C-alpha positions as CSV (number, residue, x, y, z in Angstrom):
1,M,-0.1,0.3,-0.2
2,K,0.9,3.3,-1.1
3,G,1.0,5.1,2.7
4,T,2.6,2.3,5.1
5,G,5.0,0.7,2.3
6,K,3.4,-3.0,3.7
7,L,2.9,-4.9,0.5
8,Y,-0.1,-7.4,0.7
9,T,-1.5,-10.4,-1.8
10,C,-5.2,-10.7,-3.2
11,K,-6.5,-14.6,-3.2
12,K,-9.3,-14.7,-5.7
13,L,-12.0,-17.3,-5.3
14,N,-14.4,-17.9,-8.5
15,K,-18.1,-18.4,-6.1
16,K,-19.3,-20.3,-8.8
17,R,-16.1,-22.6,-8.8
18,L,-16.6,-22.7,-5.2
19,K,-20.3,-23.6,-5.2
20,K,-20.0,-26.6,-7.4
21,R,-17.0,-28.1,-5.4
22,K,-18.8,-27.1,-2.4
23,G,-15.8,-25.4,-1.3
24,Y,-17.1,-22.6,0.1
25,E,-17.4,-24.1,3.7
26,G,-13.2,-24.9,3.0
27,V,-12.8,-21.0,2.7
28,M,-14.8,-19.5,5.3
29,V,-12.5,-22.1,7.8
30,E,-9.2,-20.7,5.9
31,K,-11.0,-17.5,6.9
32,R,-11.3,-17.6,10.1
33,I,-7.7,-19.4,10.8
34,L,-5.9,-17.1,8.9
35,A,-8.0,-14.0,11.2
36,R,-7.0,-15.5,14.4
37,V,-3.5,-17.2,13.9
38,H,-0.9,-14.3,14.1
39,S,2.9,-16.2,13.3
40,R,5.6,-15.0,11.7
41,F,5.8,-18.4,9.8
42,I,1.9,-18.0,8.6
43,V,0.5,-14.9,6.5
44,S,-2.1,-13.0,8.2
45,L,-5.7,-12.1,6.7
46,A,-5.5,-8.6,6.2
47,Y,-8.8,-8.3,5.4
48,A,-11.5,-10.3,3.2
49,F,-14.5,-8.9,0.7
50,Q,-16.6,-9.9,-2.3
51,T,-17.6,-9.2,-5.2
52,K,-20.6,-10.5,-6.8
53,T,-18.5,-13.2,-9.0
54,E,-15.6,-13.9,-6.4
55,L,-14.4,-13.9,-2.6
56,C,-11.1,-11.9,-1.8
57,L,-8.8,-12.7,0.5
58,V,-6.1,-9.7,1.5
59,M,-3.0,-11.4,3.1
60,T,0.1,-9.8,4.3
61,V,2.8,-11.0,2.0
62,M,5.7,-13.4,2.8
63,N,9.0,-13.4,1.4
64,G,10.5,-16.5,0.4
65,G,7.5,-18.9,1.2
66,D,6.1,-21.6,-1.2
67,L,2.7,-21.0,-2.5
68,R,2.7,-24.8,-3.7
């Protein structure tokens, strides 16, 4: 962000795809966990929002991590 200099990443999840795969509950669990856990080894959830077609989780960036 410009004002703070902090870097964030946005994980976008398509609502239709989540509904087909019945993955909505899993995303909500992930959101709750990321919001509660504060560790230097796990990204933290800055905020979440939704658009008409996507759920978006905005998280802090961790350099040197593995996204696999």
